[in-house]
C-alpha positions in Angstrom: 100.2 136.5 78.1 103.8 135.9 77.0 105.0 137.8 80.0 102.7 135.6 82.2 104.4 132.5 80.9 107.9 133.9 81.5 107.0 134.9 85.0 105.7 131.4 85.7 108.9 129.9 84.5 111.0 132.3 86.6 109.0 131.7 89.7 109.3 127.9 89.4 113.0 128.2 88.9 113.5 130.4 91.9 111.4 128.2 94.1 113.0 124.9 93.1 116.7 125.8 92.5 116.8 122.4 90.8 115.6 120.6 87.7 113.4 123.1 85.9 112.2 120.6 83.3 109.2 119.4 85.5 106.2 121.2 86.9 105.0 121.4 90.6 108.6 122.0 91.7 107.3 123.3 95.0 106.9 119.7 96.0 110.7 119.5 96.4 110.8 122.3 99.0 111.4 121.3 102.7 108.4 122.6 104.7 109.8 121.4 108.1 112.2 123.7 110.0 113.8 120.6 111.5 114.4 118.9 108.1 115.6 122.2 106.6 118.2 122.7 109.4 119.4 119.2 108.6 119.9 120.0 105.0 116.9 117.9 104.0 118.2 114.6 105.3 114.9 113.3 106.7 114.0 110.1 104.8 115.0 107.9 107.7 113.1 109.9 110.3 110.5 108.3 112.5 109.6 110.7 115.3 108.1 113.7 113.5 104.7 114.2 111.9 106.3 116.0 109.0 107.9 112.7 107.9 104.8 112.3 105.8 106.4 114.7 103.3 109.6 112.7 103.1 108.8 109.0 103.6 105.3 107.8 104.6 106.7 104.6 106.0 108.1 106.6 108.9 104.6 107.3 110.1 104.4 103.8 111.6 106.8 104.6 114.5 105.0 107.8 115.5 103.1 107.7 118.8 99.9 109.4 120.0 98.4 112.0 117.6 101.2 114.4 116.6 100.4 117.6 114.7 102.9 120.1 113.1 102.5 123.5 111.5 105.4 125.1 109.5 106.0 128.4 107.8 108.8 129.1 105.3 109.8 132.7 104.5 111.1 132.2 100.9 112.8 134.7 98.6 111.0 138.0 97.7 107.3 137.7 98.5 107.2 133.9 98.2 105.8 132.1 101.3 105.1 128.5 102.1 103.1 126.9 104.8 102.3 123.3 105.8 100.2 121.3 108.2 100.6 117.6 109.1 98.8 115.2 111.4 98.9 111.5 112.2 96.8 109.0 114.2 96.7 105.3 114.9 93.6 103.2 114.2 93.6 99.9 116.2 94.2 96.8 114.1 94.3 98.9 110.9 97.5 100.9 110.9 98.6 104.5 111.2 97.2 107.2 109.0 98.4 110.7 108.2 97.1 113.8 106.5 98.9 116.9 105.4 98.7 120.0 103.2 101.5 122.1 101.6 100.7 125.5 100.3 102.8 128.1 98.5 102.0 131.6 97.4 104.2 133.5 95.0 102.8 137.0 95.6 101.3 139.4 93.2 102.6 140.3 89.7 101.9 143.0 87.1 100.3 141.7 84.0 101.7 143.2 80.8 102.3 142.4 77.2 105.6 142.3 75.3 105.4 146.1 74.7 105.2 146.9 78.4 101.4 147.8 78.3 100.0 147.0 81.8 96.6 145.4 82.2 96.4 144.8 85.9 97.7 142.3 88.4 97.5 138.6 89.0 98.6 136.0 91.6 100.1 132.6 91.6 99.8 129.8 94.1 100.0 126.0 94.5 99.0 123.4 97.0 99.2 119.7 97.6 96.9 117.5 99.8 98.3 114.3 101.2 96.6 111.2 102.7 99.0 108.7 104.0 99.0 105.1 105.4 101.7 103.0 107.0 102.0 99.6 108.6 104.5 96.9 109.3 105.8 94.4 106.8 107.9 92.4 109.4 109.6 93.0 112.6 111.3 96.4 112.5 110.3 96.8 108.8 107.6 99.2 107.7 106.0 100.4 104.5 103.9 103.5 103.7 102.2 105.3 100.9 100.7 108.7 100.2 98.0 109.7 97.8 98.6 113.2 96.7 96.3 115.8 95.0 98.1 118.7 93.4 96.8 122.1 92.2 98.6 124.9 90.6 97.2 128.2 89.4 98.5 131.4 87.8 96.4 134.2 86.6 93.6 132.5 84.6 95.4 129.3 84.0 95.5 126.2 86.3 96.7 122.6 86.4 95.8 119.6 88.4 97.8 116.5 89.1 97.7 113.2 91.0 100.7 111.4 92.5 101.8 108.7 94.9 104.6 108.5 97.4 105.9 105.1 98.3 108.3 104.3 101.2 110.1 101.7 103.2 111.6 102.1 106.7 113.8 99.7 108.5 115.1 100.2 112.1 117.7 98.4 114.2 116.7 99.4 117.7 119.7 97.9 119.5 122.1 100.2 117.6 119.8 103.1 117.1 120.1 102.9 113.3 117.3 103.6 110.8 117.2 103.3 107.0 114.7 104.8 104.6 113.8 104.6 101.0 111.1 106.6 99.2 109.8 107.3 95.8 108.2 110.7 95.7 105.8 112.3 93.3 105.1 109.3 91.1 102.2 110.5 88.9 101.1 112.9 86.2 99.1 115.9 85.3 95.4 115.4 84.8 95.1 118.9 83.3 97.8 121.2 82.1 98.2 124.9 81.7 98.2 124.7 78.0 98.3 121.8 75.5 101.6 120.3 76.7 101.7 118.1 79.7 104.8 118.2 81.9 106.5 115.6 84.1 106.2 115.7 87.9 109.4 116.1 90.0 110.0 112.4 90.5 112.5 111.8 93.3 114.0 108.5 94.5 115.7 108.9 97.9 117.6 106.6 100.1 119.2 107.4 103.4 120.1 106.4 106.9 120.4 107.8 110.4 122.3 106.7 113.5 122.2 107.9 117.1 125.8 107.9 118.4 126.4 105.9 121.5 129.0 108.2 123.2 127.7 111.5 122.1 124.2 113.1 122.4 124.0 113.3 118.6 122.1 111.8 115.7 123.7 111.9 112.2 121.6 111.5 109.0 122.6 111.1 105.4 120.3 111.2 102.3 120.9 110.7 98.6 118.2 112.5 96.4 117.4 112.3 92.7 118.8 108.9 92.2 116.4 108.5 89.3 118.0 111.4 87.3 120.5 110.9 84.5 124.0 112.1 85.2 127.3 112.2 83.2 128.8 109.3 85.1 128.0 106.8 87.9 129.6 108.9 90.7 127.6 112.0 89.7 124.4 110.1 90.5 125.2 110.6 94.1 125.8 114.4 93.8 122.5 115.3 95.4 123.3 114.3 98.9 122.5 115.9 102.2 124.1 115.4 105.6 122.7 116.6 109.0 123.6 116.3 112.7 121.2 116.9 115.6 122.6 117.5 119.1 120.4 116.9 122.1 121.9 119.2 124.6 119.0 118.7 127.1 115.5 117.3 127.0 114.3 120.8 126.1 116.9 122.0 123.7 118.4 120.7 120.4 121.0 122.2 118.0 121.1 121.2 114.3 123.4 121.6 111.4 123.2 120.4 107.8 124.8 120.5 104.4 123.2 120.2 101.0 125.7 119.4 98.3 123.7 119.9 95.2 122.3 123.3 96.4 125.8 124.5 97.0 127.1 123.5 93.6 124.1 125.1 91.8 124.5 128.4 93.6 128.2 128.7 93.0 129.1 132.0 91.3 132.5 131.9 89.6 134.7 130.1 92.1 132.8 130.9 95.2 129.5 129.9 96.7 129.8 131.7 100.1 128.0 129.5 102.7 125.3 128.3 100.2 124.2 124.8 101.0 124.9 125.2 104.7 122.0 125.0 107.2 121.5 125.5 110.9 118.7 125.6 113.4 117.5 124.8 116.9 114.6 123.2 118.7 113.1 124.2 122.0 110.5 122.4 124.1 108.2 124.5 126.2 105.5 122.6 128.2 103.9 120.2 125.6 105.0 122.2 122.5 108.1 122.0 120.3 109.3 125.1 118.6 111.8 124.7 115.7 113.7 127.2 113.6 115.9 126.5 110.6 118.0 128.7 108.3 119.2 127.6 104.9 121.8 129.7 103.1 121.5 130.4 99.3 124.7 132.3 99.2 124.6 135.7 97.5 120.9 135.2 96.7 119.8 135.2 100.4 118.4 132.5 102.5 115.3 130.6 103.7 113.8 131.0 107.2 111.6 128.2 108.6 109.6 127.9 111.8 107.6 125.0 113.0 105.4 124.4 116.0 104.4 120.8 116.9 102.6 119.0 119.7 100.5 115.9 120.5 96.7 116.2 120.5 
């Protein structure tokens, strides 16, 4: 069982590439190919069903009944999938629902002496129910209720959390601002006797569509709740993205994630770690998105998403 615990810790570290002091680190992973290509700068988005994972307040500006499915090819045998949906109820507000699922593959169970006893798997998922409405003109709020499950071998853990968000838009200048508090909650049951913290994340960001170029620039600051050595370091976890609309049916995206790059630096170099790229294609009523995120010498993440309106 000691080897089981060590594998669990290793898997969570690889999947998060961030603060390993909390559990359910898969909640930090970008499921959306579009967001991934933009480096994760998505808190001010308001035209994609996957915004429920980043800021539930952005749901208010969605139209019709958008649905999105995403798949992430992670490192080794780790795979992640997500599904999101949103709909409007007259005189009540806009609702959203989503699920995020990750599978870590199959592992050999053995003791500290190398004796093998068989195999076991590990997986986690989160179910989200979201609601959003207006506070004032061009000002919106949103919240998610989140059920979280994690299982490895014969051990499991369950947690509950809330996401809270605000979204403000300036339509005349095509500017949007977003603020979200993600994963505010706790474990209901733990793997063993010790309960761990959830990966709380306070995010602020903005996005602007340029007037003289067919481009939209977005900037997010993550983990503003975490302790840093000094005030400037609190803004270390930032992401920048730019989306070019080359035609109604084709978009090109680039992104940069500063914290990921600094964490993956080996010696004096990090290669292209932290850099992201992707594209979006519209065929008939369907949008197909692809995103690639470099992890430097470790490899990279590949994301694909398919979305439409029902």
